[in-house]
C-alpha positions in Angstrom: 86.1 111.6 96.5 88.7 114.3 95.8 86.2 116.1 93.6 83.5 116.0 96.3 86.1 117.4 98.8 86.9 120.3 96.5 83.3 121.1 95.9 82.2 120.9 99.5 85.2 122.7 101.0 85.2 125.4 98.3 81.6 126.1 99.0 82.3 126.7 102.7 82.1 130.3 103.7 85.5 131.7 104.6 83.8 134.2 106.9 82.5 131.5 109.2 85.7 131.3 111.1 86.9 131.2 114.7 85.6 134.7 115.4 82.0 133.7 114.7 82.0 130.0 115.5 84.9 129.0 117.8 85.6 125.5 118.9 86.4 124.4 122.5 85.8 121.5 124.9 82.3 122.8 125.7 81.2 122.8 122.0 78.1 120.6 121.5 77.2 118.4 118.6 78.7 115.1 117.6 80.8 116.4 114.6 82.1 119.5 116.5 82.7 117.8 119.9 84.0 114.4 118.8 85.7 115.2 115.5 86.6 118.8 115.1 87.6 119.6 118.7 89.9 116.6 119.1 91.7 117.4 115.9 92.1 121.1 117.0 93.3 120.0 120.5 95.8 117.5 119.1 97.3 120.1 116.7 97.7 122.6 119.5 99.4 120.0 121.7 101.7 118.9 119.0 102.5 122.5 118.1 103.4 123.2 121.7 105.8 120.2 121.6 107.3 121.7 118.4 108.1 125.1 120.0 104.6 126.6 119.4 104.9 126.1 115.6 101.5 125.5 114.3 102.9 124.5 110.9 104.9 121.8 112.6 101.7 120.8 114.5 100.0 120.2 111.1 103.1 118.1 110.0 103.1 116.1 113.1 99.3 115.3 113.1 99.7 114.3 109.5 102.4 111.8 110.5 100.3 110.5 113.4 97.3 109.9 111.1 99.5 108.1 108.6 100.9 105.9 111.3 97.4 105.1 112.6 96.2 104.0 109.1 99.5 102.2 108.4 98.1 98.7 109.1 95.4 99.3 106.5 98.0 100.5 104.1 100.2 97.4 104.7 97.1 95.3 104.0 96.6 97.2 100.8 100.2 96.7 99.7 100.0 93.0 100.4 96.9 92.8 98.3 98.9 94.5 95.5 101.6 91.9 95.9 99.1 89.1 95.6 97.7 90.7 92.5 101.2 90.7 91.0 101.5 87.0 91.7 98.3 86.5 89.7 99.8 88.3 86.7 100.4 85.2 84.6 96.8 84.1 85.0 95.6 87.7 84.3 97.6 87.7 81.1 95.9 84.5 80.0 92.5 86.1 80.6 93.5 89.2 78.7 94.7 87.0 75.8 91.4 85.2 75.8 89.5 88.5 75.5 91.6 90.5 73.1 88.7 92.3 71.4 88.2 95.9 72.4 84.4 95.9 72.1 82.4 96.8 75.2 80.9 93.3 75.7 84.3 91.6 75.5 85.8 94.1 77.9 83.0 93.5 80.3 83.6 89.7 80.2 87.3 90.5 80.8 86.5 92.4 83.9 84.1 89.8 85.2 86.6 87.0 84.8 89.4 89.0 86.3 87.2 89.9 89.3 86.3 86.2 89.7 90.0 85.3 89.7 90.6 87.9 92.4 87.7 86.5 94.5 89.0 83.0 94.1 92.4 84.0 95.5 91.0 86.3 98.2 92.5 89.4 96.6 90.6 92.7 96.9 91.6 95.2 94.2 89.6 97.9 96.0 91.6 97.6 99.2 93.2 100.9 98.6 89.8 102.7 98.9 89.5 102.2 102.7 92.5 104.3 103.7 91.1 107.1 101.4 87.6 106.8 103.0 89.1 107.0 106.5 91.0 110.2 105.6 87.9 112.0 104.2 86.4 112.9 107.6 89.9 113.8 108.8 90.3 116.3 105.9 86.9 117.8 106.6 87.7 117.9 110.4 91.1 119.5 109.7 89.4 122.2 107.6 86.8 122.9 110.3 89.5 122.9 113.0 91.5 125.5 111.2 88.5 127.7 110.5 87.2 127.5 114.1 90.5 127.8 116.0 91.8 131.4 116.0 95.5 130.6 116.5 95.4 128.1 113.6 93.4 130.3 111.3 95.8 133.2 111.8 98.9 131.2 112.4 101.9 131.4 110.0 104.5 128.9 108.9 107.4 129.6 106.6 106.0 131.9 103.9 102.3 131.2 104.2 99.3 131.7 106.5 97.8 128.4 107.6 94.2 129.7 107.3 94.6 131.2 103.9 95.5 129.9 100.4 99.2 130.0 99.6 99.7 133.3 97.8 102.8 132.0 96.1 101.0 128.8 95.0 104.1 126.7 95.9 102.2 124.3 98.2 99.4 123.4 95.7 102.1 122.7 93.1 104.1 120.5 95.5 100.8 118.8 96.6 100.0 117.9 92.9 103.6 116.7 92.2 103.8 114.5 95.3 100.3 113.2 94.6 101.4 112.2 91.1 104.6 110.5 92.5 102.8 108.5 95.2 100.1 107.4 92.8 102.6 106.5 90.1 104.7 104.4 92.5 101.5 102.6 93.8 100.4 101.8 90.2 103.9 100.5 89.3 103.5 97.8 91.9 100.1 96.7 90.5 99.6 94.3 87.6 99.4 95.7 84.2 95.8 96.3 83.1 94.2 96.2 79.7 91.2 97.9 78.1 88.8 100.0 80.2 90.6 99.3 83.5 93.9 100.6 82.0 92.3 103.8 80.8 90.6 104.3 84.2 93.9 103.9 86.0 95.7 106.2 83.6 93.0 108.8 84.0 93.3 108.6 87.8 97.0 109.1 87.6 96.6 112.6 86.0 93.1 113.6 87.2 93.9 113.3 91.0 96.9 115.6 90.9 94.9 118.1 88.9 92.1 118.1 91.5 94.6 118.5 94.3 96.2 121.4 92.5 92.8 123.0 91.9 91.8 122.5 95.6 95.1 123.7 97.0 94.9 126.9 94.9 92.0 128.2 97.0 91.8 126.2 100.2 93.8 126.9 103.4 97.5 126.3 103.1 97.2 123.9 106.1 95.3 121.4 103.9 97.9 121.7 101.1 100.6 121.1 103.7 98.7 118.0 105.0 98.6 116.7 101.4 102.3 117.3 100.8 103.5 115.6 104.0 101.0 112.8 103.6 102.2 112.1 100.0 105.9 112.2 101.0 105.1 109.7 103.8 103.3 107.5 101.2 106.2 107.6 98.8 108.7 106.4 101.5 106.2 103.9 102.8 105.8 102.4 99.3 109.5 102.3 98.6 110.2 100.6 102.0 107.3 98.1 102.2 106.3 97.5 98.6 109.1 98.7 96.4 107.8 98.6 92.8 111.3 98.5 91.4 112.2 95.4 93.5 108.8 93.8 92.6 109.4 94.4 88.9 112.9 93.0 89.1 111.6 89.9 90.9 108.9 89.5 88.3 111.4 89.8 85.4 113.6 87.2 87.0 110.7 84.9 87.6 109.6 85.4 83.9 113.1 84.7 82.7 113.3 81.5 84.7 109.9 80.4 83.3 111.1 81.2 79.8 114.3 79.2 80.3 112.3 76.3 81.6 110.1 76.3 78.6 113.1 76.4 76.3 114.6 73.4 78.1 111.4 71.5 77.7 111.2 72.4 74.0 114.8 71.2 73.5 114.1 67.9 75.3 111.0 67.4 73.1 113.1 68.0 70.0 115.7 65.5 71.2 113.1 62.8 71.9 111.5 63.1 68.5 114.3 61.6 66.4 114.6 58.6 68.7 110.9 58.0 68.4 111.2 58.1 64.6 114.1 55.6 64.7 112.1 53.2 66.8 109.1 53.4 64.4 111.4 52.7 61.4 113.0 49.7 63.1 109.6 48.2 63.9 108.6 48.6 60.2 111.8 46.7 59.0 111.0 43.8 61.4 
């Protein structure tokens, strides 16, 4: 999805801006009238509330969008929690399919997915918030290009309608993308085989794509990514803190190990008495 965003937005002509194709309330077409114009209108209204700062308008609309999709994110985080609870069973399946050959790994994935289905856990729940944000990103790009005050507006050291000439925002966007993705993965069960390699690749490939995109796309998009990622980091720490989850899992595992040791000790204590009873029966 990020790759397609980079390719499509990078292919857009920078000359097709507000001067040649402005957006307003009278603009026709479903995309322009119902997606691009409302985003442009909301940014301008929020900017007015923030002292006519268009950069603050971008920040505020990012927060508004994040709050709107928060219920979906909470559902995603709950799904991750349920996945963590299934970790012991997942480990049993992984022990069952230790071989690294392709067929065995396919069986591992199939049985793992069956376990998720049985417990009403959706490992792809995190995709829906991303899918919802895609039209917002395209709409934000179009709103900036077709609204003159946004295309020419400035904030801090950069122009909202142009790439950051100091490349600070793309770097921040890549770093915050890595942090938010890392925290999200920390609260998920440990994967093995192909799934582990895929998740590891996503951890590093996504920030690389964001860096590449932010290098040439308008700074407003990079600002959107930075603020959105920071929001995501705090959201994860507050709602689904991976450090707390790992501590709870460690405590649960320690309690389970202690229970196993107690059972083993009881078994060892019972064995001698059983032997004595068998010997006494023989003497009789």
